[in-house]
Backbone atoms as SQL, in Angstrom:
CREATE TABLE atoms (id INTEGER PRIMARY KEY, chain TEXT, resi INTEGER, resn TEXT, atom TEXT, x REAL, y REAL, z REAL);
INSERT INTO atoms VALUES
  (1, 'A', 1, 'MET', 'N', 90.135, 71.882, 125.383),
  (2, 'A', 1, 'MET', 'CA', 89.749, 70.491, 125.512),
  (3, 'A', 1, 'MET', 'C', 88.650, 70.376, 126.568),
  (4, 'A', 2, 'ASN', 'N', 87.436, 70.732, 126.188),
  (5, 'A', 2, 'ASN', 'CA', 86.323, 70.717, 127.128),
  (6, 'A', 2, 'ASN', 'C', 85.659, 69.359, 127.213),
  (7, 'A', 3, 'SER', 'N', 84.991, 68.952, 126.152),
  (8, 'A', 3, 'SER', 'CA', 84.283, 67.672, 126.185),
  (9, 'A', 3, 'SER', 'C', 85.120, 66.618, 125.469),
  (10, 'A', 4, 'PRO', 'N', 84.985, 65.366, 125.912),
  (11, 'A', 4, 'PRO', 'CA', 85.824, 64.321, 125.310),
  (12, 'A', 4, 'PRO', 'C', 85.436, 64.039, 123.868),
  (13, 'A', 5, 'SER', 'N', 86.435, 63.829, 123.055),
  (14, 'A', 5, 'SER', 'CA', 86.201, 63.404, 121.685),
  (15, 'A', 5, 'SER', 'C', 86.142, 61.899, 121.603),
  (16, 'A', 6, 'LEU', 'N', 86.788, 61.228, 122.557),
  (17, 'A', 6, 'LEU', 'CA', 86.745, 59.768, 122.620),
  (18, 'A', 6, 'LEU', 'C', 86.486, 59.353, 124.064),
  (19, 'A', 7, 'THR', 'N', 85.778, 58.260, 124.200),
  (20, 'A', 7, 'THR', 'CA', 85.581, 57.646, 125.505),
  (21, 'A', 7, 'THR', 'C', 86.031, 56.206, 125.373),
  (22, 'A', 8, 'VAL', 'N', 86.963, 55.809, 126.227),
  (23, 'A', 8, 'VAL', 'CA', 87.563, 54.480, 126.167),
  (24, 'A', 8, 'VAL', 'C', 87.167, 53.694, 127.410),
  (25, 'A', 9, 'LEU', 'N', 86.583, 52.514, 127.204),
  (26, 'A', 9, 'LEU', 'CA', 86.248, 51.599, 128.292),
  (27, 'A', 9, 'LEU', 'C', 87.278, 50.477, 128.262),
  (28, 'A', 10, 'PHE', 'N', 87.973, 50.266, 129.377),
  (29, 'A', 10, 'PHE', 'CA', 89.033, 49.259, 129.400),
  (30, 'A', 10, 'PHE', 'C', 88.979, 48.444, 130.679),
  (31, 'A', 11, 'ASP', 'N', 89.574, 47.266, 130.638),
  (32, 'A', 11, 'ASP', 'CA', 89.623, 46.357, 131.778),
  (33, 'A', 11, 'ASP', 'C', 90.857, 46.675, 132.614),
  (34, 'A', 12, 'GLY', 'N', 90.668, 47.469, 133.655),
  (35, 'A', 12, 'GLY', 'CA', 91.769, 47.855, 134.517),
  (36, 'A', 12, 'GLY', 'C', 92.273, 46.728, 135.399),
  (37, 'A', 13, 'GLY', 'N', 91.544, 45.626, 135.465),
  (38, 'A', 13, 'GLY', 'CA', 91.976, 44.482, 136.255),
  (39, 'A', 13, 'GLY', 'C', 92.866, 43.527, 135.492),
  (40, 'A', 14, 'CYS', 'N', 93.034, 43.761, 134.226),
  (41, 'A', 14, 'CYS', 'CA', 93.888, 42.934, 133.375),
  (42, 'A', 14, 'CYS', 'C', 95.265, 43.592, 133.314),
  (43, 'A', 15, 'PRO', 'N', 96.305, 42.913, 133.800),
  (44, 'A', 15, 'PRO', 'CA', 97.644, 43.536, 133.804),
  (45, 'A', 15, 'PRO', 'C', 98.121, 43.986, 132.424),
  (46, 'A', 16, 'LEU', 'N', 97.912, 43.165, 131.410),
  (47, 'A', 16, 'LEU', 'CA', 98.330, 43.539, 130.053),
  (48, 'A', 16, 'LEU', 'C', 97.551, 44.759, 129.570),
  (49, 'A', 17, 'CYS', 'N', 96.238, 44.732, 129.767),
  (50, 'A', 17, 'CYS', 'CA', 95.379, 45.843, 129.343),
  (51, 'A', 17, 'CYS', 'C', 95.766, 47.126, 130.071),
  (52, 'A', 18, 'SER', 'N', 95.993, 47.024, 131.378),
  (53, 'A', 18, 'SER', 'CA', 96.351, 48.202, 132.176),
  (54, 'A', 18, 'SER', 'C', 97.671, 48.812, 131.730),
  (55, 'A', 19, 'ARG', 'N', 98.640, 47.973, 131.425),
  (56, 'A', 19, 'ARG', 'CA', 99.937, 48.483, 130.944),
  (57, 'A', 19, 'ARG', 'C', 99.770, 49.210, 129.616),
  (58, 'A', 20, 'GLU', 'N', 99.013, 48.599, 128.714),
  (59, 'A', 20, 'GLU', 'CA', 98.825, 49.216, 127.399),
  (60, 'A', 20, 'GLU', 'C', 98.081, 50.543, 127.527),
  (61, 'A', 21, 'ILE', 'N', 96.992, 50.558, 128.270),
  (62, 'A', 21, 'ILE', 'CA', 96.227, 51.792, 128.443),
  (63, 'A', 21, 'ILE', 'C', 97.065, 52.829, 129.197),
  (64, 'A', 22, 'GLY', 'N', 97.822, 52.387, 130.182),
  (65, 'A', 22, 'GLY', 'CA', 98.712, 53.302, 130.902),
  (66, 'A', 22, 'GLY', 'C', 99.699, 53.979, 129.968),
  (67, 'A', 23, 'HIS', 'N', 100.212, 53.219, 129.033),
  (68, 'A', 23, 'HIS', 'CA', 101.131, 53.783, 128.031),
  (69, 'A', 23, 'HIS', 'C', 100.414, 54.841, 127.192),
  (70, 'A', 24, 'TYR', 'N', 99.224, 54.514, 126.700),
  (71, 'A', 24, 'TYR', 'CA', 98.462, 55.461, 125.887),
  (72, 'A', 24, 'TYR', 'C', 98.132, 56.729, 126.673),
  (73, 'A', 25, 'ARG', 'N', 97.789, 56.581, 127.948),
  (74, 'A', 25, 'ARG', 'CA', 97.391, 57.725, 128.772),
  (75, 'A', 25, 'ARG', 'C', 98.552, 58.687, 129.020),
  (76, 'A', 26, 'LYS', 'N', 99.765, 58.195, 128.968),
  (77, 'A', 26, 'LYS', 'CA', 100.933, 59.057, 129.169),
  (78, 'A', 26, 'LYS', 'C', 101.186, 59.958, 127.961),
  (79, 'A', 27, 'LEU', 'N', 100.659, 59.570, 126.813),
  (80, 'A', 27, 'LEU', 'CA', 100.853, 60.361, 125.604),
  (81, 'A', 27, 'LEU', 'C', 99.899, 61.559, 125.616),
  (82, 'A', 28, 'THR', 'N', 100.323, 62.647, 125.032),
  (83, 'A', 28, 'THR', 'CA', 99.448, 63.806, 124.895),
  (84, 'A', 28, 'THR', 'C', 98.588, 63.566, 123.665),
  (85, 'A', 29, 'SER', 'N', 97.316, 63.267, 123.900),
  (86, 'A', 29, 'SER', 'CA', 96.438, 62.906, 122.785),
  (87, 'A', 29, 'SER', 'C', 96.139, 64.112, 121.907),
  (88, 'A', 30, 'LEU', 'N', 95.793, 63.826, 120.670),
  (89, 'A', 30, 'LEU', 'CA', 95.462, 64.867, 119.708),
  (90, 'A', 30, 'LEU', 'C', 94.046, 65.392, 119.934),
  (91, 'A', 31, 'VAL', 'N', 93.234, 64.647, 120.656),
  (92, 'A', 31, 'VAL', 'CA', 91.866, 65.039, 121.007),
  (93, 'A', 31, 'VAL', 'C', 91.631, 64.655, 122.471),
  (94, 'A', 32, 'PRO', 'N', 90.637, 65.261, 123.119),
  (95, 'A', 32, 'PRO', 'CA', 90.339, 64.876, 124.507),
  (96, 'A', 32, 'PRO', 'C', 89.860, 63.421, 124.581),
  (97, 'A', 33, 'ILE', 'N', 90.348, 62.712, 125.581),
  (98, 'A', 33, 'ILE', 'CA', 89.950, 61.310, 125.783),
  (99, 'A', 33, 'ILE', 'C', 89.553, 61.129, 127.233),
  (100, 'A', 34, 'GLN', 'N', 88.413, 60.472, 127.428),
  (101, 'A', 34, 'GLN', 'CA', 87.976, 60.073, 128.757),
  (102, 'A', 34, 'GLN', 'C', 88.233, 58.584, 128.884),
  (103, 'A', 35, 'TRP', 'N', 88.833, 58.175, 129.997),
  (104, 'A', 35, 'TRP', 'CA', 89.198, 56.775, 130.224),
  (105, 'A', 35, 'TRP', 'C', 88.359, 56.230, 131.376),
  (106, 'A', 36, 'PHE', 'N', 87.726, 55.053, 131.165),
  (107, 'A', 36, 'PHE', 'CA', 86.925, 54.446, 132.218),
  (108, 'A', 36, 'PHE', 'C', 87.324, 52.991, 132.412),
  (109, 'A', 37, 'ASP', 'N', 87.751, 52.692, 133.628),
  (110, 'A', 37, 'ASP', 'CA', 88.078, 51.328, 134.022),
  (111, 'A', 37, 'ASP', 'C', 86.764, 50.612, 134.315),
  (112, 'A', 38, 'ILE', 'N', 86.406, 49.648, 133.489),
  (113, 'A', 38, 'ILE', 'CA', 85.110, 48.978, 133.615),
  (114, 'A', 38, 'ILE', 'C', 85.003, 48.131, 134.872),
  (115, 'A', 39, 'THR', 'N', 86.132, 47.845, 135.519),
  (116, 'A', 39, 'THR', 'CA', 86.070, 47.058, 136.750),
  (117, 'A', 39, 'THR', 'C', 85.719, 47.943, 137.945),
  (118, 'A', 40, 'ARG', 'N', 85.741, 49.256, 137.761),
  (119, 'A', 40, 'ARG', 'CA', 85.483, 50.178, 138.867),
  (120, 'A', 40, 'ARG', 'C', 84.331, 51.133, 138.618),
  (121, 'A', 41, 'GLU', 'N', 83.883, 51.257, 137.400),
  (122, 'A', 41, 'GLU', 'CA', 82.921, 52.307, 137.076),
  (123, 'A', 41, 'GLU', 'C', 81.658, 51.743, 136.440),
  (124, 'A', 42, 'ASP', 'N', 80.897, 51.001, 137.230),
  (125, 'A', 42, 'ASP', 'CA', 79.653, 50.403, 136.747),
  (126, 'A', 42, 'ASP', 'C', 78.646, 51.439, 136.273),
  (127, 'A', 43, 'LEU', 'N', 78.598, 52.591, 136.931),
  (128, 'A', 43, 'LEU', 'CA', 77.643, 53.629, 136.536),
  (129, 'A', 43, 'LEU', 'C', 77.908, 54.106, 135.114),
  (130, 'A', 44, 'MET', 'N', 79.182, 54.200, 134.736),
  (131, 'A', 44, 'MET', 'CA', 79.517, 54.635, 133.383),
  (132, 'A', 44, 'MET', 'C', 79.068, 53.611, 132.360),
  (133, 'A', 45, 'LEU', 'N', 79.168, 52.345, 132.695),
  (134, 'A', 45, 'LEU', 'CA', 78.698, 51.310, 131.777),
  (135, 'A', 45, 'LEU', 'C', 77.214, 51.496, 131.514),
  (136, 'A', 46, 'ARG', 'N', 76.452, 51.716, 132.571),
  (137, 'A', 46, 'ARG', 'CA', 74.996, 51.915, 132.398),
  (138, 'A', 46, 'ARG', 'C', 74.721, 53.177, 131.596),
  (139, 'A', 47, 'GLU', 'N', 75.496, 54.229, 131.852),
  (140, 'A', 47, 'GLU', 'CA', 75.302, 55.486, 131.123),
  (141, 'A', 47, 'GLU', 'C', 75.502, 55.285, 129.620),
  (142, 'A', 48, 'PHE', 'N', 76.438, 54.433, 129.266),
  (143, 'A', 48, 'PHE', 'CA', 76.708, 54.171, 127.852),
  (144, 'A', 48, 'PHE', 'C', 75.879, 53.029, 127.293),
  (145, 'A', 49, 'GLY', 'N', 75.074, 52.412, 128.133),
  (146, 'A', 49, 'GLY', 'CA', 74.226, 51.318, 127.672),
  (147, 'A', 49, 'GLY', 'C', 75.006, 50.062, 127.346),
  (148, 'A', 50, 'VAL', 'N', 76.099, 49.848, 128.072),
  (149, 'A', 50, 'VAL', 'CA', 76.960, 48.694, 127.835),
  (150, 'A', 50, 'VAL', 'C', 76.865, 47.756, 129.032),
  (151, 'A', 51, 'LYS', 'N', 76.625, 46.493, 128.768),
  (152, 'A', 51, 'LYS', 'CA', 76.618, 45.496, 129.838),
  (153, 'A', 51, 'LYS', 'C', 78.057, 45.179, 130.222),
  (154, 'A', 52, 'ARG', 'N', 78.261, 44.920, 131.512),
  (155, 'A', 52, 'ARG', 'CA', 79.601, 44.609, 132.019),
  (156, 'A', 52, 'ARG', 'C', 80.213, 43.426, 131.259),
  (157, 'A', 53, 'GLU', 'N', 79.425, 42.400, 131.023),
  (158, 'A', 53, 'GLU', 'CA', 79.924, 41.217, 130.328),
  (159, 'A', 53, 'GLU', 'C', 80.391, 41.566, 128.910),
  (160, 'A', 54, 'ASP', 'N', 79.645, 42.428, 128.218),
  (161, 'A', 54, 'ASP', 'CA', 80.037, 42.843, 126.865),
  (162, 'A', 54, 'ASP', 'C', 81.331, 43.655, 126.890),
  (163, 'A', 55, 'ALA', 'N', 81.447, 44.539, 127.893),
  (164, 'A', 55, 'ALA', 'CA', 82.656, 45.355, 128.003),
  (165, 'A', 55, 'ALA', 'C', 83.870, 44.493, 128.342),
  (166, 'A', 56, 'MET', 'N', 83.639, 43.430, 129.117),
  (167, 'A', 56, 'MET', 'CA', 84.740, 42.521, 129.435),
  (168, 'A', 56, 'MET', 'C', 85.136, 41.682, 128.218),
  (169, 'A', 57, 'ALA', 'N', 84.190, 41.436, 127.351),
  (170, 'A', 57, 'ALA', 'CA', 84.437, 40.570, 126.203),
  (171, 'A', 57, 'ALA', 'C', 85.181, 41.268, 125.073),
  (172, 'A', 58, 'GLU', 'N', 85.102, 42.597, 125.031),
  (173, 'A', 58, 'GLU', 'CA', 85.671, 43.312, 123.894),
  (174, 'A', 58, 'GLU', 'C', 85.972, 44.768, 124.271),
  (175, 'A', 59, 'PHE', 'N', 87.061, 45.298, 123.761),
  (176, 'A', 59, 'PHE', 'CA', 87.459, 46.689, 123.957),
  (177, 'A', 59, 'PHE', 'C', 86.414, 47.603, 123.325),
  (178, 'A', 60, 'HIS', 'N', 86.018, 48.677, 124.024),
  (179, 'A', 60, 'HIS', 'CA', 84.996, 49.601, 123.543),
  (180, 'A', 60, 'HIS', 'C', 85.542, 51.031, 123.491),
  (181, 'A', 61, 'VAL', 'N', 85.298, 51.700, 122.374),
  (182, 'A', 61, 'VAL', 'CA', 85.645, 53.116, 122.222),
  (183, 'A', 61, 'VAL', 'C', 84.459, 53.817, 121.585),
  (184, 'A', 62, 'PHE', 'N', 84.027, 54.916, 122.206),
  (185, 'A', 62, 'PHE', 'CA', 82.983, 55.762, 121.643),
  (186, 'A', 62, 'PHE', 'C', 83.652, 56.992, 121.052),
  (187, 'A', 63, 'ASP', 'N', 83.292, 57.322, 119.810),
  (188, 'A', 63, 'ASP', 'CA', 83.876, 58.503, 119.177),
  (189, 'A', 63, 'ASP', 'C', 83.088, 59.757, 119.568),
  (190, 'A', 64, 'ASP', 'N', 83.461, 60.891, 118.989),
  (191, 'A', 64, 'ASP', 'CA', 82.834, 62.163, 119.355),
  (192, 'A', 64, 'ASP', 'C', 81.366, 62.262, 118.946),
  (193, 'A', 65, 'LYS', 'N', 80.919, 61.372, 118.098),
  (194, 'A', 65, 'LYS', 'CA', 79.509, 61.339, 117.693),
  (195, 'A', 65, 'LYS', 'C', 78.718, 60.315, 118.511),
  (196, 'A', 66, 'GLY', 'N', 79.402, 59.654, 119.433),
  (197, 'A', 66, 'GLY', 'CA', 78.754, 58.643, 120.256),
  (198, 'A', 66, 'GLY', 'C', 78.686, 57.278, 119.605),
  (199, 'A', 67, 'GLN', 'N', 79.320, 57.130, 118.443),
  (200, 'A', 67, 'GLN', 'CA', 79.324, 55.842, 117.757),
  (201, 'A', 67, 'GLN', 'C', 80.294, 54.892, 118.459),
  (202, 'A', 68, 'LEU', 'N', 79.847, 53.663, 118.653),
  (203, 'A', 68, 'LEU', 'CA', 80.643, 52.646, 119.323),
  (204, 'A', 68, 'LEU', 'C', 81.526, 51.905, 118.333),
  (205, 'A', 69, 'HIS', 'N', 82.790, 51.738, 118.714),
  (206, 'A', 69, 'HIS', 'CA', 83.759, 50.967, 117.931),
  (207, 'A', 69, 'HIS', 'C', 84.318, 49.910, 118.879),
  (208, 'A', 70, 'LYS', 'N', 84.230, 48.649, 118.483),
  (209, 'A', 70, 'LYS', 'CA', 84.659, 47.550, 119.347),
  (210, 'A', 70, 'LYS', 'C', 85.892, 46.856, 118.791),
  (211, 'A', 71, 'GLY', 'N', 86.613, 46.204, 119.714),
  (212, 'A', 71, 'GLY', 'CA', 87.733, 45.354, 119.324),
  (213, 'A', 71, 'GLY', 'C', 88.803, 46.096, 118.558),
  (214, 'A', 72, 'ALA', 'N', 89.282, 45.481, 117.498),
  (215, 'A', 72, 'ALA', 'CA', 90.350, 46.055, 116.680),
  (216, 'A', 72, 'ALA', 'C', 89.939, 47.411, 116.103),
  (217, 'A', 73, 'ASP', 'N', 88.682, 47.548, 115.745),
  (218, 'A', 73, 'ASP', 'CA', 88.194, 48.827, 115.220),
  (219, 'A', 73, 'ASP', 'C', 88.332, 49.924, 116.282),
  (220, 'A', 74, 'GLY', 'N', 88.072, 49.577, 117.534),
  (221, 'A', 74, 'GLY', 'CA', 88.228, 50.529, 118.629),
  (222, 'A', 74, 'GLY', 'C', 89.669, 50.974, 118.789),
  (223, 'A', 75, 'PHE', 'N', 90.588, 50.027, 118.661),
  (224, 'A', 75, 'PHE', 'CA', 91.997, 50.387, 118.761),
  (225, 'A', 75, 'PHE', 'C', 92.407, 51.337, 117.638),
  (226, 'A', 76, 'VAL', 'N', 91.926, 51.103, 116.449),
  (227, 'A', 76, 'VAL', 'CA', 92.279, 51.978, 115.325),
  (228, 'A', 76, 'VAL', 'C', 91.736, 53.387, 115.565),
  (229, 'A', 77, 'VAL', 'N', 90.524, 53.492, 116.087),
  (230, 'A', 77, 'VAL', 'CA', 89.962, 54.813, 116.408),
  (231, 'A', 77, 'VAL', 'C', 90.806, 55.494, 117.492),
  (232, 'A', 78, 'LEU', 'N', 91.191, 54.738, 118.513),
  (233, 'A', 78, 'LEU', 'CA', 92.041, 55.294, 119.567),
  (234, 'A', 78, 'LEU', 'C', 93.395, 55.706, 119.011),
  (235, 'A', 79, 'TRP', 'N', 94.021, 54.841, 118.234),
  (236, 'A', 79, 'TRP', 'CA', 95.335, 55.163, 117.669),
  (237, 'A', 79, 'TRP', 'C', 95.300, 56.440, 116.848),
  (238, 'A', 80, 'GLN', 'N', 94.195, 56.654, 116.135),
  (239, 'A', 80, 'GLN', 'CA', 94.067, 57.854, 115.308),
  (240, 'A', 80, 'GLN', 'C', 94.210, 59.122, 116.158),
  (241, 'A', 81, 'ALA', 'N', 93.860, 59.031, 117.428),
  (242, 'A', 81, 'ALA', 'CA', 93.885, 60.189, 118.325),
  (243, 'A', 81, 'ALA', 'C', 95.208, 60.349, 119.071),
  (244, 'A', 82, 'LEU', 'N', 96.138, 59.435, 118.864),
  (245, 'A', 82, 'LEU', 'CA', 97.383, 59.452, 119.642),
  (246, 'A', 82, 'LEU', 'C', 98.594, 59.773, 118.776),
  (247, 'A', 83, 'PRO', 'N', 99.484, 60.617, 119.307),
  (248, 'A', 83, 'PRO', 'CA', 100.723, 60.853, 118.572),
  (249, 'A', 83, 'PRO', 'C', 101.511, 59.551, 118.482),
  (250, 'A', 84, 'TYR', 'N', 102.270, 59.419, 117.456),
  (251, 'A', 84, 'TYR', 'CA', 103.089, 58.232, 117.182),
  (252, 'A', 84, 'TYR', 'C', 102.255, 57.032, 116.731),
  (253, 'A', 85, 'TYR', 'N', 100.972, 57.003, 117.046),
  (254, 'A', 85, 'TYR', 'CA', 100.119, 55.878, 116.668),
  (255, 'A', 85, 'TYR', 'C', 99.174, 56.223, 115.526),
  (256, 'A', 86, 'HIS', 'N', 98.941, 57.500, 115.272),
  (257, 'A', 86, 'HIS', 'CA', 97.994, 57.850, 114.213),
  (258, 'A', 86, 'HIS', 'C', 98.442, 57.319, 112.854),
  (259, 'A', 87, 'TRP', 'N', 99.752, 57.199, 112.662),
  (260, 'A', 87, 'TRP', 'CA', 100.247, 56.622, 111.414),
  (261, 'A', 87, 'TRP', 'C', 99.876, 55.141, 111.325),
  (262, 'A', 88, 'LEU', 'N', 99.873, 54.453, 112.461),
  (263, 'A', 88, 'LEU', 'CA', 99.499, 53.033, 112.487),
  (264, 'A', 88, 'LEU', 'C', 98.027, 52.860, 112.107),
  (265, 'A', 89, 'ALA', 'N', 97.190, 53.773, 112.588),
  (266, 'A', 89, 'ALA', 'CA', 95.768, 53.742, 112.209),
  (267, 'A', 89, 'ALA', 'C', 95.620, 53.955, 110.707),
  (268, 'A', 90, 'ARG', 'N', 96.364, 54.897, 110.183),
  (269, 'A', 90, 'ARG', 'CA', 96.282, 55.187, 108.737),
  (270, 'A', 90, 'ARG', 'C', 96.755, 53.987, 107.912),
  (271, 'A', 91, 'ILE', 'N', 97.857, 53.382, 108.319),
  (272, 'A', 91, 'ILE', 'CA', 98.372, 52.210, 107.599),
  (273, 'A', 91, 'ILE', 'C', 97.371, 51.056, 107.667),
  (274, 'A', 92, 'SER', 'N', 96.787, 50.858, 108.832),
  (275, 'A', 92, 'SER', 'CA', 95.802, 49.775, 109.004),
  (276, 'A', 92, 'SER', 'C', 94.639, 49.935, 108.045),
  (277, 'A', 93, 'ARG', 'N', 94.183, 51.171, 107.895),
  (278, 'A', 93, 'ARG', 'CA', 93.047, 51.438, 107.001),
  (279, 'A', 93, 'ARG', 'C', 93.479, 51.385, 105.533),
  (280, 'A', 94, 'THR', 'N', 94.596, 52.016, 105.219),
  (281, 'A', 94, 'THR', 'CA', 95.057, 52.103, 103.830),
  (282, 'A', 94, 'THR', 'C', 95.372, 50.725, 103.254),
  (283, 'A', 95, 'LEU', 'N', 96.012, 49.888, 104.049),
  (284, 'A', 95, 'LEU', 'CA', 96.396, 48.561, 103.574),
  (285, 'A', 95, 'LEU', 'C', 95.319, 47.500, 103.829),
  (286, 'A', 96, 'CYS', 'N', 94.157, 47.952, 104.271),
  (287, 'A', 96, 'CYS', 'CA', 93.019, 47.044, 104.531),
  (288, 'A', 96, 'CYS', 'C', 93.418, 45.919, 105.497),
  (289, 'A', 97, 'LEU', 'N', 94.102, 46.284, 106.568),
  (290, 'A', 97, 'LEU', 'CA', 94.557, 45.309, 107.556),
  (291, 'A', 97, 'LEU', 'C', 93.505, 44.987, 108.612),
  (292, 'A', 98, 'LEU', 'N', 92.422, 45.765, 108.651),
  (293, 'A', 98, 'LEU', 'CA', 91.429, 45.567, 109.703),
  (294, 'A', 98, 'LEU', 'C', 90.846, 44.157, 109.750),
  (295, 'A', 99, 'PRO', 'N', 90.531, 43.521, 108.629),
  (296, 'A', 99, 'PRO', 'CA', 90.005, 42.149, 108.735),
  (297, 'A', 99, 'PRO', 'C', 90.978, 41.198, 109.444),
  (298, 'A', 100, 'LEU', 'N', 92.252, 41.312, 109.146),
  (299, 'A', 100, 'LEU', 'CA', 93.259, 40.478, 109.793),
  (300, 'A', 100, 'LEU', 'C', 93.396, 40.847, 111.272),
  (301, 'A', 101, 'MET', 'N', 93.389, 42.135, 111.563),
  (302, 'A', 101, 'MET', 'CA', 93.478, 42.598, 112.945),
  (303, 'A', 101, 'MET', 'C', 92.273, 42.115, 113.755),
  (304, 'A', 102, 'ARG', 'N', 91.094, 42.154, 113.141),
  (305, 'A', 102, 'ARG', 'CA', 89.884, 41.674, 113.825),
  (306, 'A', 102, 'ARG', 'C', 90.010, 40.197, 114.180),
  (307, 'A', 103, 'LYS', 'N', 90.561, 39.430, 113.255),
  (308, 'A', 103, 'LYS', 'CA', 90.716, 37.993, 113.486),
  (309, 'A', 103, 'LYS', 'C', 91.652, 37.730, 114.668),
  (310, 'A', 104, 'PHE', 'N', 92.811, 38.376, 114.673),
  (311, 'A', 104, 'PHE', 'CA', 93.763, 38.190, 115.771),
  (312, 'A', 104, 'PHE', 'C', 93.191, 38.709, 117.083),
  (313, 'A', 105, 'TYR', 'N', 92.537, 39.870, 117.025),
  (314, 'A', 105, 'TYR', 'CA', 91.971, 40.425, 118.250),
  (315, 'A', 105, 'TYR', 'C', 90.882, 39.508, 118.806),
  (316, 'A', 106, 'SER', 'N', 90.063, 38.928, 117.955),
  (317, 'A', 106, 'SER', 'CA', 88.983, 38.061, 118.448),
  (318, 'A', 106, 'SER', 'C', 89.543, 36.852, 119.193),
  (319, 'A', 107, 'HIS', 'N', 90.683, 36.327, 118.747),
  (320, 'A', 107, 'HIS', 'CA', 91.318, 35.214, 119.472),
  (321, 'A', 107, 'HIS', 'C', 91.785, 35.683, 120.853),
  (322, 'A', 108, 'PHE', 'N', 92.437, 36.840, 120.892),
  (323, 'A', 108, 'PHE', 'CA', 92.881, 37.376, 122.178),
  (324, 'A', 108, 'PHE', 'C', 91.677, 37.645, 123.080),
  (325, 'A', 109, 'ALA', 'N', 90.643, 38.281, 122.536),
  (326, 'A', 109, 'ALA', 'CA', 89.468, 38.654, 123.331),
  (327, 'A', 109, 'ALA', 'C', 88.791, 37.430, 123.937),
  (328, 'A', 110, 'ARG', 'N', 88.672, 36.348, 123.180),
  (329, 'A', 110, 'ARG', 'CA', 88.057, 35.121, 123.724),
  (330, 'A', 110, 'ARG', 'C', 88.900, 34.566, 124.875),
  (331, 'A', 111, 'TRP', 'N', 90.223, 34.535, 124.691),
  (332, 'A', 111, 'TRP', 'CA', 91.117, 34.048, 125.735),
  (333, 'A', 111, 'TRP', 'C', 91.017, 34.933, 126.975),
  (334, 'A', 112, 'HIS', 'N', 91.062, 36.244, 126.770),
  (335, 'A', 112, 'HIS', 'CA', 90.987, 37.202, 127.873),
  (336, 'A', 112, 'HIS', 'C', 89.663, 37.063, 128.616),
  (337, 'A', 113, 'PHE', 'N', 88.570, 37.002, 127.887),
  (338, 'A', 113, 'PHE', 'CA', 87.235, 36.907, 128.494),
  (339, 'A', 113, 'PHE', 'C', 87.116, 35.638, 129.331),
  (340, 'A', 114, 'LYS', 'N', 87.553, 34.534, 128.782),
  (341, 'A', 114, 'LYS', 'CA', 87.476, 33.264, 129.509),
  (342, 'A', 114, 'LYS', 'C', 88.306, 33.331, 130.786),
  (343, 'A', 115, 'ARG', 'N', 89.517, 33.815, 130.671),
  (344, 'A', 115, 'ARG', 'CA', 90.414, 33.904, 131.821),
  (345, 'A', 115, 'ARG', 'C', 89.862, 34.834, 132.888),
  (346, 'A', 116, 'ARG', 'N', 89.380, 35.999, 132.496),
  (347, 'A', 116, 'ARG', 'CA', 88.864, 36.975, 133.455),
  (348, 'A', 116, 'ARG', 'C', 87.547, 36.513, 134.088),
  (349, 'A', 117, 'CYS', 'N', 86.702, 35.871, 133.302),
  (350, 'A', 117, 'CYS', 'CA', 85.404, 35.450, 133.821),
  (351, 'A', 117, 'CYS', 'C', 85.517, 34.269, 134.761),
  (352, 'A', 118, 'GLN', 'N', 86.530, 33.459, 134.585),
  (353, 'A', 118, 'GLN', 'CA', 86.738, 32.352, 135.529),
  (354, 'A', 118, 'GLN', 'C', 86.968, 32.862, 136.935),
  (355, 'A', 119, 'SER', 'N', 87.490, 34.097, 137.036),
  (356, 'A', 119, 'SER', 'CA', 87.723, 34.684, 138.362),
  (357, 'A', 119, 'SER', 'C', 86.488, 35.423, 138.883),
  (358, 'A', 120, 'GLY', 'N', 85.386, 35.419, 138.114),
  (359, 'A', 120, 'GLY', 'CA', 84.136, 36.024, 138.551),
  (360, 'A', 120, 'GLY', 'C', 84.013, 37.519, 138.314),
  (361, 'A', 121, 'VAL', 'N', 84.916, 38.104, 137.529),
  (362, 'A', 121, 'VAL', 'CA', 84.926, 39.535, 137.292),
  (363, 'A', 121, 'VAL', 'C', 83.845, 39.982, 136.302),
  (364, 'A', 122, 'CYS', 'N', 83.399, 39.106, 135.452),
  (365, 'A', 122, 'CYS', 'CA', 82.476, 39.493, 134.376),
  (366, 'A', 122, 'CYS', 'C', 81.067, 39.797, 134.851),
  (367, 'A', 123, 'SER', 'N', 80.646, 39.167, 135.916),
  (368, 'A', 123, 'SER', 'CA', 79.251, 39.366, 136.323),
  (369, 'A', 123, 'SER', 'C', 79.133, 40.325, 137.482);
């Protein structure tokens, strides 16, 4: 496991987000994963060409080819790399659940972004 197959940008200042990512990090992933807390690692955001506000607005995952996957799509890419969750990624794709997942995630993301930005974390 030399170079990361996935790079995950997450909001470490969000208690819900931190708990979820903490859970994922405890699992032995099927591929190497690099985790970056966007509230602490501004240099990594610039390296990936991601604005802080955009990263706060939506979950970001870069795959091994450097392709960016946002929101619900990012979660499915991450789940594919995790034991116990890879089946959830497969079901999501097989049953064409992504459009519904995107809709629910977009509601959460708007609420999260508004709440976090009111505290001045986004800029």
